[in-house]
N, C-alpha and C positions, 0 to 999 in steps of 0.2 A: 504494500500500500504506500503510495507516494505521499510524502509530507508536504503540506502547502508551505510556501515560503512567505513569511510575513512581509507585508508591503511597507513602504517607507512611513506611511501614515500610521500603521499599526505599531511600528517601532517607536514612533514619536509619542503615541498614546500611552505606551507602556512606560516610557521615561517620565511622562507627565504624571502618571498615576503613582509613581514612586516618590513624588514630592510630598511634603507635609510632616507634621509632628509625629504621626504614628511611625512612619518609616525611619525618621531620624532617631527616635527612641530605640527602635529595634537594632539599628546599626550601632548605637552607643552601647547597648547591652552586649552585643556580640563582640565588638572590637575594643571598647574602652573599659568594660567592667568584667572581662574575663569569662564571658558566657559562651565561648566558642563551642564547647561540648554540650551545651544545654540549649541548643537552638529551638527545640520543640516547645520549651516552656516560655520562651521570650514573648510570643504573641499574647499569652495569657497574662503575663506580668504587665505588659504595655496596656492591654485592655483594662486592667484593674487600675493602673495609674490614670488613664484618661477618664475612667469612670469617676475617680475622686476629683479630678480637675473639673469635670462637668458639675459634680455635686457642689463644688465650692463656688463656681462662677455662673451656674445656670440654675438658680433655685426654682422650686415649683411655683408656677404661676407667672414667672418672668418678672422683669423689671419695668415699671412704668415711669411716667413723667414725675419729676420731683421725688424720685426714690433712689436709694442706694442699696447695694448688696453689702451686707456686713456678716462677718464670721462670728458666731456665738457658740457657747457650749450647748451641746445636745441636752435636751431636758431630761433624758434618761441617764445622763452621766452624773452620778452622785459625786459630791465633794468629799474627798478623803485626804488625809495628811500624806498619803503615800503617792499621790498623783499630782504632777504639775500640769499646767495647761497644755503643754506640748503632748502629754500622754492622754489628754482628755478628748473624748469623742466630740467633734465639732460639726457645725451645720451652717450652711449659708442661708441667711434670711433677708427679706426685703423690708427696709424701713422707710416709711414715708416722711420726707423731710419738711414738706410744705403742703398744707391743705387750705381751702378757703376759710375754714374756721380759725386758722392761725392768725389771720388778719384781724379778726375781732378780738382775739386774745391779746395780740400785740397792742391794740389800742388801750387795753386795760393795764398794760405794763409788762416789762420783761419777765418778772417772776411768774406771772400768769401764763405767758406764752411758754416759758420753760417747763412749767408743771404740766401743761397740756401735752407738750411733746414727749415728756418722759413717760406719762401714762400711756400714750399711744404706742410708743416704741416697745414698752414692756409687754403690752397686750399683743402687739403684732408678732413679736418674737415668740411669745407663748403659743399663739395660735398656729405658728409654723413649726412647733416642736422644739423650740430652743429657749434658753433663758439668758437674760442679760444681767450683768453685775453692776454695781454702782460705778465701778471703774470703767466698764464699757460705756455707760451712759455719759460719764464725765468726758471720756475721750471723744464721743460723737458730738456732744454739744459744746465742748470747749470750756466747761465750767469745772470747778473743783468737786471732789467727791463729797466734801462737807455740804456744799450748796445743793448738790443732787439729793443727798440723803435728807436734808431739811425740807426740800420741796415734796419729796415722797412722803415724809412723815406728816407734813401739813395736810396733804391730800387724804391720807389714810385716817387722820383724826377728823377731818371734815366730813368724810363719807362713811366712816365706820367699816371700810373694806380694806383688805390687804392686797397690795399689788404683787404680781409674780416676779419679784426680784429673786435672783438665783440663791442668795444666801438665806432668804426667807423660806422659799419653797423647799430647799434641801436642809433646812434646820442647821445652818452653819453660821448663824448670826446671833448676836446677843439681843437683838430686837425681837419683839413678839413675832413668832413664826405663825404660819397659817394653821398649824396644829394647835398652837397656844390660843389663837383667836377662836378656833372652834370650841375648845374647852371653856374659854372665857364666856362665850355666848351660852353654852350649856349651863354653866354655873349661874348665869344671870336669869335662867328660867326658860330659855328658848328650847323648842323641841327639835329633834334631829332633822325633820323635814324642813323646818324654817331655817335652820343653820345651813343646810345644803344649798338652799336657794340664795341665801344672803352671801355665802362665801364662794359660790360658783364651784361647788364640789358635788360629786355624786353622793346619794344617800348612803351607799355602801361604804364609801371612803369616810364619811362622817362617823358612821357607826363603828368602823374599824379603829379610828383614832380615839373614840371614846372607850373602847375596850382596852386599848393600849394605856390610856390615861388611868383606867381603873387598876391596871396592874401596878402602875407607879404608886397609886394611892395605897394599895395594899402593902407595898414594900417600904413605904416611907418611915415607918416606925422601927424597922429593923436595919436599914442600910442608909448610907449617905448617897448623895447624887451620883458620885463617880461609880460607886458599886452598882447602883441601879442601872446606870448607863451600860456598864459591862454585862450585867445579867440579861438585859433586854436587847442589847445590840443596837442601841440608838445613841444619838448625840447627847452629850452631857448638858448642852444648852437647853434642849427641849425638856429634859428631866427637871432642871432647875426652874424652868418656867412653870411646869406643872406644879411643882412644890410651892412656888411663890403664889400661884393662883389658889391653891388649896388653903394656904395660910391666910390670904386675903379674904377668901370666901368664908373661912372658919371664923375669923374675927368679926366679919360683917354679920354672920348668923348669931354670934354670941351677943352682939350689941342690939340686935333687932328685937322688936316687941314680939310676944308669943303669937299674936294674931298674924304677923307678917311672915313668920317662919314657914318654910315649906315642910310638908309632911315627909318628904323624902330627905334623908340626910344629905347635907351639902357635899357635892363632889361625887355622888354615887350615880353613875349613868343608868339609864333604863335598859341596860343590856346585861346579859349574864357574864359575870366576871370570870367564870370558868372557861368561857370561849376564848381560844387563842386568836390573836389577830389574823385576819384572812390574807394579809400581805405583809411583807417585810416592813419594818419601820422606815418611813420616808417615802413609801410608794403610795401613789394616788390611784 
């Protein structure tokens, strides 16, 4: 069977097809990184690299007008002392830098505009499966971390809601965490369903946090915060917050009139304490 001879145009087409980042990476692995004997695996490695590049620079939904692509920590990547940011799973998100509503906020003053943008960016990142830290926000807006934290704190106090700041969601901050807020609302008399709606959590997550809180409550007379943290596998900050909330609630109950006291002991959730948490501490 005679072999057909490639035409000049076909030869040119082959050369043109060999251009681009994919082929350059394949050549680099084969000749520069010592993969001469592993040529079969090179395309797999390159495909994986390009997939990561696309994930970083082509976020879901694309980038629109007045938006930037920012790299944030993946919401599923928990904060631990053994991981630096380079070792943390990251995700590209789209942040909207300017909206028509920003003009009205600007007319009320720079602090109002800044707060509006911080709230928007935190929620946008959360909705795309990532979490921003105070340092991320300070870097994007050009303000200090202190200023960012003050604007966030003011918003949370004004609205009674917690923003999805990474340190808050992952219980790695000394400020009231989302779990602490859930327990605080419960101790104030709110039902789990009401708490779920107010804190933007599922009912299952709220009930799970209350079970975990009950375990801390049962251990408080026998162990200190560090020991409880080790026994339950959760952050010491959240344990300290639970203990502080229990102490505050206990003092308030002791000072209240008999008519105003609840029938149920303060700090005891309406869930069975014998039930183990349905997820690991820190998972929603």
